[in-house]
C-alpha positions as CSV (number, residue, x, y, z in Angstrom):
1,M,-0.2,0.1,0.0
2,L,1.3,3.4,-0.7
3,R,1.4,6.1,1.9
4,Y,1.4,9.7,1.3
5,Q,2.6,12.5,3.3
6,I,2.2,16.3,2.6
7,L,2.5,17.7,6.4
8,G,5.9,18.7,5.9
9,R,8.1,17.3,3.0
10,L,6.0,15.5,0.2
11,S,6.7,11.9,0.3
12,V,5.3,8.7,-0.8
13,T,6.3,5.4,0.7
14,N,5.6,1.6,0.3
15,Y,6.8,-1.3,2.5
16,L,10.2,-1.5,0.6
17,G,10.9,2.3,1.2
18,D,10.8,5.7,-0.5
19,C,8.8,5.9,-4.0
20,T,8.3,9.8,-4.3
21,P,8.5,11.1,-7.9
22,T,11.4,13.5,-8.1
23,A,10.6,15.6,-11.4
24,P,9.4,19.0,-9.9
25,M,6.3,19.3,-11.9
26,V,4.9,15.9,-11.7
27,R,5.6,16.5,-7.9
28,R,3.1,19.5,-8.4
29,V,0.6,17.6,-10.1
30,L,0.6,14.8,-7.3
31,A,0.6,17.5,-4.6
32,Q,-2.3,19.1,-6.3
33,L,-4.1,15.6,-6.5
34,L,-3.4,14.7,-2.9
35,L,-4.8,18.0,-1.5
36,C,-8.1,17.2,-3.6
37,A,-7.8,13.6,-3.1
38,N,-11.2,11.6,-3.7
39,N,-12.1,14.6,-5.7
40,I,-11.9,15.4,-9.4
41,V,-9.4,17.7,-10.2
42,M,-10.0,19.6,-13.7
43,L,-7.0,19.3,-16.2
44,D,-7.8,23.1,-16.4
45,A,-7.1,23.4,-12.8
46,I,-4.1,21.3,-13.2
47,I,-2.9,23.6,-16.0
48,D,-3.4,26.8,-14.3
49,E,-1.5,25.4,-11.2
50,L,1.4,24.7,-13.4
51,W,1.6,27.7,-15.8
52,G,-0.9,30.5,-14.6
53,D,-2.0,32.5,-17.3
54,K,0.6,31.7,-19.8
55,P,0.4,28.1,-20.5
56,P,2.5,26.7,-23.6
57,K,0.9,25.4,-26.7
58,S,1.5,22.1,-25.5
59,A,0.0,22.2,-21.9
60,V,-2.7,19.8,-22.4
61,P,-0.5,17.0,-23.8
62,T,2.4,17.8,-21.3
63,A,0.0,17.7,-18.3
64,Q,-1.5,14.4,-19.5
65,T,2.3,13.0,-19.5
66,Y,2.6,14.1,-16.0
67,I,-0.4,11.9,-15.0
68,Y,1.0,9.1,-17.4
69,Q,4.0,9.2,-15.4
70,L,2.5,9.3,-11.9
71,R,0.6,6.0,-13.1
72,R,3.9,4.5,-14.1
73,Q,5.6,5.5,-10.8
74,F,2.5,3.9,-8.7
75,E,2.0,0.7,-10.9
76,P,4.5,-1.5,-9.2
77,W,3.0,-0.7,-5.7
78,V,-1.0,-1.2,-6.3
79,P,-2.5,-4.3,-7.1
80,E,-2.3,-5.5,-10.7
81,N,-4.4,-3.6,-13.3
82,T,-5.8,-1.1,-11.1
83,V,-3.7,1.8,-11.5
84,E,-6.2,3.5,-13.7
85,Q,-8.5,3.1,-10.8
86,V,-6.3,4.5,-8.3
87,L,-5.4,7.4,-10.4
88,A,-8.6,7.6,-12.3
89,T,-9.6,9.7,-15.4
90,C,-13.0,11.4,-14.9
91,G,-14.1,13.1,-17.9
92,T,-11.7,15.9,-18.3
93,G,-10.3,15.4,-14.9
94,Y,-8.6,13.2,-12.6
95,M,-9.0,11.8,-9.1
96,L,-6.7,10.3,-6.9
97,R,-8.5,7.6,-4.8
98,V,-6.8,7.5,-1.1
99,D,-8.0,5.4,1.6
100,P,-8.3,7.1,5.1
101,D,-4.9,5.6,6.5
102,Q,-3.1,6.5,3.5
103,L,-2.7,9.9,3.7
104,D,-1.4,11.9,6.8
105,L,-3.9,14.9,6.3
106,G,-6.7,12.9,6.6
107,A,-5.4,11.4,9.9
108,F,-4.7,14.9,10.9
109,T,-8.4,15.8,10.2
110,R,-9.8,12.9,12.2
111,L,-7.8,13.0,15.3
112,A,-8.0,16.9,15.5
113,A,-12.0,16.9,15.0
114,Q,-12.0,13.8,17.7
115,G,-9.8,15.9,20.2
116,R,-11.9,19.1,19.6
117,A,-15.1,17.1,20.3
118,A,-13.6,15.6,23.5
119,L,-12.5,19.2,24.7
120,A,-16.2,20.5,24.1
121,V,-17.7,17.9,26.3
122,G,-15.2,18.5,29.0
123,D,-12.6,15.8,28.7
124,P,-9.2,17.6,28.4
125,A,-7.2,14.7,29.2
126,T,-8.2,12.9,26.1
127,A,-8.7,16.2,24.2
128,A,-4.9,16.7,25.1
129,R,-3.7,13.3,23.9
130,L,-5.8,13.4,20.4
131,L,-4.6,16.6,19.6
132,R,-1.0,15.8,20.5
133,Q,-1.2,12.9,18.2
134,S,-2.5,15.1,15.3
135,L,0.1,17.5,15.5
136,D,2.7,14.8,15.7
137,L,2.0,14.0,12.2
138,W,3.6,17.3,11.0
139,S,7.4,17.5,10.3
140,G,7.4,21.1,9.1
141,P,5.5,23.6,6.6
142,P,3.2,21.6,4.4
143,L,4.6,20.5,1.1
144,A,7.5,22.4,2.0
145,D,9.7,21.0,-1.0
146,V,6.9,21.7,-3.5
147,T,7.0,24.8,-5.8
148,A,3.2,26.0,-5.1
149,G,1.2,27.8,-7.7
150,P,-2.0,29.6,-6.8
151,A,-4.1,26.6,-5.8
152,I,-1.7,24.9,-4.0
153,Q,-0.5,27.8,-2.1
154,A,-4.2,28.8,-0.8
155,H,-4.3,25.0,0.5
156,V,-1.0,25.6,2.3
157,V,-2.2,28.7,3.9
158,H,-5.4,27.1,5.0
159,L,-3.5,23.9,6.2
160,T,-1.2,26.4,8.3
161,E,-4.0,28.0,9.8
162,R,-5.5,24.5,10.8
163,R,-2.6,23.7,12.6
164,A,-2.3,26.9,14.1
165,H,-5.8,26.4,15.6
166,T,-5.1,22.8,16.7
167,V,-2.0,23.9,18.7
168,E,-4.2,26.5,20.5
169,L,-6.8,23.6,21.3
170,R,-4.2,21.7,22.7
171,I,-2.6,24.5,24.6
172,Q,-6.5,25.1,26.1
173,A,-6.3,21.6,27.0
174,D,-3.1,21.5,28.7
175,A,-4.2,24.6,30.5
176,M,-7.3,22.9,31.8
177,L,-5.1,20.2,33.1
178,G,-3.2,22.3,35.1
179,R,0.2,22.0,33.0
180,H,1.0,25.7,33.2
181,R,4.6,25.3,34.1
182,E,5.1,23.1,31.1
183,L,3.4,25.9,28.7
184,V,5.3,28.7,29.9
185,G,8.5,27.8,27.6
186,E,6.8,26.7,24.8
187,L,4.3,30.1,24.6
188,K,7.6,32.2,25.0
189,A,9.3,30.5,22.1
190,M,5.8,31.0,20.0
191,L,5.8,34.6,20.7
192,L,9.1,35.1,19.4
193,A,7.8,34.2,16.1
194,D,4.5,35.6,16.5
195,P,4.8,38.7,18.8
196,L,1.5,40.1,18.0
197,N,-0.9,37.1,19.0
198,E,-2.7,38.7,21.9
199,W,-4.1,34.9,22.4
200,Y,-0.5,33.4,23.0
201,H,0.1,36.5,25.2
202,A,-2.9,35.8,27.3
203,Q,-1.8,32.1,27.8
204,L,1.5,33.0,28.8
205,I,0.0,35.6,31.4
206,K,-2.5,33.1,33.0
207,A,0.6,30.1,32.8
208,L,3.0,32.4,34.7
209,A,0.3,33.6,37.1
210,S,-0.8,29.9,37.8
211,S,2.7,28.8,38.3
212,G,3.5,31.3,41.4
213,R,5.2,33.8,39.1
214,R,3.0,36.8,39.6
215,N,5.6,39.2,38.9
216,E,6.6,37.7,35.5
217,S,2.9,37.7,34.7
218,L,2.7,41.2,35.3
219,L,5.8,42.2,33.3
220,A,4.5,39.8,30.4
221,Y,1.5,42.0,30.3
222,Q,3.5,45.3,30.2
223,Q,5.7,43.6,27.4
224,L,2.6,43.2,25.5
225,R,1.4,46.8,26.0
226,R,4.8,48.1,24.7
227,I,4.7,45.8,21.5
228,L,1.3,46.7,20.6
229,S,1.9,50.4,21.2
230,R,5.2,50.3,19.4
231,E,3.9,48.1,16.6
232,L,0.2,49.0,15.9
233,G,-0.4,52.2,18.4
234,L,-2.9,50.1,20.2
235,E,-3.7,49.1,23.7
236,P,-4.5,45.4,24.5
237,S,-8.1,44.3,23.9
238,A,-10.4,44.6,26.8
239,V,-10.2,40.9,27.7
240,L,-6.4,41.3,28.3
241,Q,-7.1,44.5,30.4
242,E,-9.2,42.4,32.6
243,L,-7.0,39.6,32.8
244,H,-4.3,42.0,34.1
245,Q,-6.6,43.1,36.6
246,E,-7.2,39.6,37.8
247,V,-3.3,38.9,38.3
248,L,-3.2,42.5,40.1
249,S,-6.0,41.3,42.3
250,G,-4.1,37.8,43.2
251,R,-6.0,35.4,41.3
252,D,-4.2,32.1,41.1
253,S,-7.1,29.8,39.3
254,W,-7.6,30.3,35.8
255,S,-10.2,26.9,34.7
256,D,-12.9,29.5,33.9
257,W,-10.7,31.5,31.3
258,A,-10.0,28.4,29.3
259,L,-13.0,28.8,27.5
260,S,-14.4,32.2,27.9
261,D,-11.4,33.9,26.0
262,N,-10.4,31.5,23.4
263,P,-11.2,32.0,20.0
264,C,-10.9,28.4,19.3
265,T,-14.2,27.7,21.0
266,E,-15.7,28.5,17.5
267,P,-16.4,25.8,15.3
268,L,-13.4,24.0,13.9
269,T,-13.4,23.3,10.2
270,L,-11.8,20.4,9.3
């Protein structure tokens, strides 16, 4: 059975090892088909992805050749005489048929949805475990070694947002389990990469306060104020200002904050 990975570098493996296509344009076609697995990708969409608004006169036969090359690549690793069912021609388009356990994106989607459902019913331990498993499937930016045209790039942006959302859900679950000290270092690292993310700042402030580091929690809020003022000319949101007052008043329990100020309580589209 072929196994496909797109949550990081593009790879196709089987029980003998790696069988990933090496030709850049063939890899782009495969990436597009995997992003739309079990759905028809029209030939026109493949041409747009590969050449944009300036396709060569030979675009149609060249794109068809890339499909042929993918079939040749897969043929030794699928049941005999089934390669044209696995990579099927559907009118003027193509469909790559993929079972749920063949594609890492499918596993990520399933685990993330299950984790969110567990969080919604008040089971943060199960949620944290499932969400961590879903995130362990990622080895880097999606399709990190594939040149992206407009269609692939749109999917990459969407997948990156989905991963970020899942990270937030996992942080929420860990906070509800009282893992505040473990979260401090992770949140500080995340803020180095995304210093304007107020939700991360809020989680760091709460994690520090809940770890008995009230002074550092207050300093974290002041740092946020300086960043927002310098970069955007803004004050922290009303939620952050209220949180600051709670820390000043000596509050040391944040369990009810985990849901009230978390954007991740909105439905997760997977």
